[in-house]
Structures are given as C-alpha cells and as structure tokens.
C-alpha positions in Angstrom: -12.1 3.2 8.7 -15.3 5.1 9.6 -17.7 2.4 8.4 -20.5 4.8 7.4 -23.5 3.7 5.3 -25.8 5.5 2.8 -29.3 4.2 2.2 -30.7 5.6 -1.1 -34.5 5.3 -0.9 -36.8 5.8 -3.8 -40.1 7.6 -3.2 -43.5 5.8 -3.1 -45.9 5.2 -5.9 -47.5 8.1 -7.9 -50.3 8.0 -10.5 -47.7 8.8 -13.2 -45.7 5.8 -12.1 -48.7 3.6 -12.7 -49.3 5.2 -16.1 -45.5 4.8 -16.9 -45.5 8.5 -17.5 -42.1 10.3 -17.3 -42.3 12.6 -14.3 -38.8 14.1 -14.2 -39.0 17.4 -12.2 -42.8 17.6 -12.5 -44.2 17.7 -8.9 -46.5 14.7 -8.7 -47.9 13.6 -5.2 -48.0 10.1 -3.9 -51.1 7.9 -4.3 -52.8 6.4 -1.3 -50.8 3.2 -2.0 -47.6 5.2 -2.3 -48.2 6.6 1.2 -48.8 3.1 2.5 -45.6 1.9 0.8 -43.7 4.7 2.5 -45.1 3.8 5.9 -44.3 0.1 5.5 -40.7 0.9 4.3 -40.2 3.5 7.0 -40.8 0.9 9.7 -38.0 -1.2 8.3 -35.6 1.7 7.7 -36.2 3.1 11.2 -34.8 -0.2 12.6 -31.4 0.8 11.0 -31.3 3.8 13.5 -30.3 6.4 10.9 -28.4 9.4 12.0 -29.7 11.8 9.3 -32.4 12.1 6.6 -31.8 14.0 3.4 -34.5 14.3 0.7 -35.4 15.8 -2.6 -37.7 18.8 -2.3 -40.3 17.4 -4.7 -43.6 16.5 -3.0 -43.4 12.7 -3.6 -39.9 12.6 -1.9 -41.0 15.0 0.9 -44.0 12.8 1.8 -41.9 9.6 1.7 -39.2 11.1 4.0 -41.8 12.5 6.4 -42.9 8.9 7.3 -39.4 8.0 8.4 -39.0 11.3 10.2 -42.1 10.6 12.2 -40.7 7.3 13.5 -37.2 8.5 14.2 -37.7 12.0 15.4 -35.1 13.2 12.9 -35.4 16.4 11.0 -35.4 16.1 7.2 -33.1 18.3 5.2 -34.4 19.0 1.7 -32.1 19.8 -1.3 -33.2 20.5 -4.9 -30.0 18.9 -6.1 -31.7 15.5 -5.4 -34.5 16.1 -7.8 -35.2 13.7 -10.6 -33.6 14.2 -14.0 -35.1 17.1 -16.0 -36.2 15.6 -19.2 -37.6 18.5 -21.1 -40.2 17.4 -23.8 -40.2 13.8 -22.4 -41.9 15.0 -19.2 -45.6 14.0 -19.0 -45.2 11.5 -21.9 -45.8 7.8 -21.4 -43.1 5.2 -22.1 -44.9 4.3 -25.3 -45.2 7.9 -26.5 -41.5 8.5 -25.8 -40.5 5.4 -27.9 -42.9 6.5 -30.7 -41.8 10.1 -30.9 -38.2 10.0 -29.8 -37.2 6.4 -30.7 -33.7 7.2 -31.9 -32.9 9.3 -28.9 -34.4 6.6 -26.6 -32.3 3.8 -28.2 -29.1 5.9 -27.9 -29.8 6.4 -24.2 -30.3 2.7 -23.7 -27.0 2.0 -25.5 -25.3 4.1 -22.8 -24.6 7.2 -25.0 -24.8 10.6 -23.4 -28.3 11.9 -24.4 -30.2 15.0 -23.4 -33.5 13.2 -23.2 -36.2 15.6 -24.4 -33.6 18.4 -24.5 -33.0 18.0 -20.7 -30.1 17.0 -18.5 -27.4 14.5 -19.3 -27.1 11.7 -16.7 -23.6 12.9 -15.9 -25.0 16.3 -15.1 -27.6 14.8 -12.7 -24.7 13.0 -10.9 -22.7 16.3 -10.9 -25.5 18.0 -8.8 -26.7 15.0 -6.7 -23.6 13.1 -5.7 -21.8 16.0 -4.0 -25.0 16.7 -1.9 -25.0 13.1 -0.7 -21.2 13.1 -0.1 -21.3 16.3 1.9 -24.0 14.9 4.2 -22.2 11.5 4.5 -19.1 13.4 5.6 -21.0 14.7 8.6 -21.9 11.3 9.9 -20.3 9.8 13.0 -18.2 6.7 12.7 -20.6 3.8 11.8 -23.4 6.3 11.1 -26.2 5.9 8.5 -27.6 8.5 6.2 -31.0 7.9 4.5 -31.4 9.8 1.2 -34.9 10.0 -0.3 -34.8 10.7 -4.0 -35.9 9.4 -7.4 -35.1 6.4 -9.5 -32.9 8.1 -12.1 -31.1 10.3 -9.7 -30.4 7.4 -7.4 -29.0 5.3 -10.2 -26.6 8.1 -11.4 -25.5 8.9 -7.8 -24.7 5.3 -7.1 -22.8 5.0 -10.4 -20.8 8.1 -9.6 -20.0 7.2 -5.9 -18.9 3.6 -6.7 -16.8 4.8 -9.7 -18.6 3.3 -12.6 -18.2 5.0 -16.0 -21.5 6.7 -17.1 -21.9 4.3 -20.0 -22.2 1.5 -17.5 -24.8 3.1 -15.2 -27.6 1.3 -17.1 -26.3 -1.9 -15.7 -27.7 -0.8 -12.3 -31.3 -1.9 -12.6 -34.2 0.4 -11.7 -35.6 0.7 -8.2 -39.2 -0.2 -7.4 -41.2 2.4 -5.5 -40.1 2.7 -1.9 -37.2 0.3 -2.4 -33.7 1.3 -1.5 -30.0 0.6 -2.2 -27.2 0.6 0.4 -23.7 1.9 0.0 -21.0 1.0 2.5 -17.7 2.6 3.2 -14.6 0.6 2.5 -10.9 1.4 2.4 -11.2 2.0 -1.4 -14.3 4.2 -1.1 -18.0 3.4 -1.4 -19.2 0.0 -2.5 -22.7 -1.3 -3.3 -24.0 -3.6 -0.6 -27.6 -3.9 -1.5 -29.7 -2.9 -4.6 -33.5 -2.6 -5.0 -34.0 -4.0 -1.5 -37.3 -4.1 0.3 -39.8 -4.9 -2.3 -38.8 -7.7 -4.8 -40.5 -9.0 -6.8 -42.5 -5.8 -7.2 -42.2 -4.4 -10.8 -40.2 -1.3 -11.4 -42.6 1.5 -12.4 -41.2 4.9 -13.3 -38.9 7.3 -15.0 -35.6 5.5 -15.3 -36.2 1.8 -15.6 
C-alpha cells in the first residue's frame, strides 16, 4: 500500500463570501483577511511536508496556493478543471436572491436531485472534470506522499464524494468547508477514505457558494 494523502484546501475569504453571493466561476480576489487566513493555514500545511501543490486557476485559489508555495519552495500547477461550479444565472446573486428567484430549483438541489443551478453544471459534471485532475496528480506521488489541492467549496465537496465512492445524491451529507479549511483523504486497500473534514478553522462559519 502506497499510503498517499490528498489535502483538499479551500481558498481564503472573498468579499462575495462575506455577502453570501454565489461566485461560481466569477474571478473574485481574496480580501485582506482572506490573505491572512491563507498565510495562517499555509504555516500548518507546510508542516505536513507536501510533495506537490495543485490549484484552480482562479485568482482566489492562486493567491491561497502561493502562500504555501512560498513556505515550501514547491511550484504550483494550475488547472482550470478545479474551478468552482459554473452556476449560470445564479452567479453574482446572494443566497437570499437565489431562494427568492429560484426557490424550486434550490429546494430540489438541497434534496439531492441533479439540478443545473442557474442553467449551469450538474454536480456530477463538476466531479467529472475535477476528480480525474486530482487522481492523476495523486498517482505521481511517492509512497507516503502528500498532495495539496487548492480549490473551491463546491468542487471540493463533489471531488471528495466521487473519490470515496458516495452516490451524488449523498454528497450534500458532506458539510461545507470554511474559508481556508481543508479535508484530508488517505489511501487504503479499498481506495480513498475521508480522514478529516473541514479541519483547521472550526467553529468558523461556512461562508460561500456551496454550503
């Protein structure tokens, strides 16, 4: 058994997170506090001695990953497959506006039904593009190696669900990640298993796209 680990790390705070405004693929930068969160978390994650860093190409993930790269000396590889869920007409709307304008669609999504939120991607389609990117990078790790993946709340949730073999209707059971928190998958004889979830920040509230 190779004993590899995958750390899935959500980006730091943005102004749209604070406003509970759905970002999706909109490229929103970190706030000053978001940058501070990334620096604090990076010090903890650097202690894990990661072997590789993989990140979404959106600015908020790039800036978060850069803090860990500065401490470890590792080069960050960026991949657009790790972007947040494209949510069409939902993007830019607050949580309250989404519930008001798209209440039936929102309720169906929360029930675990396959929904193209705002006419965008299905959660299974997000997993289809993101999970293979993570798996290919993990396959390159040495025995006992650690990969840090810097991505987004919804994308991390669907990737975890896919890698540990949960049915898409059950992915909602994985709670959201707070800004700059992370989840850890470990390799076992039966595949990947969830070792930690939303680590690093509790009891911080979950603010963001896919809570």
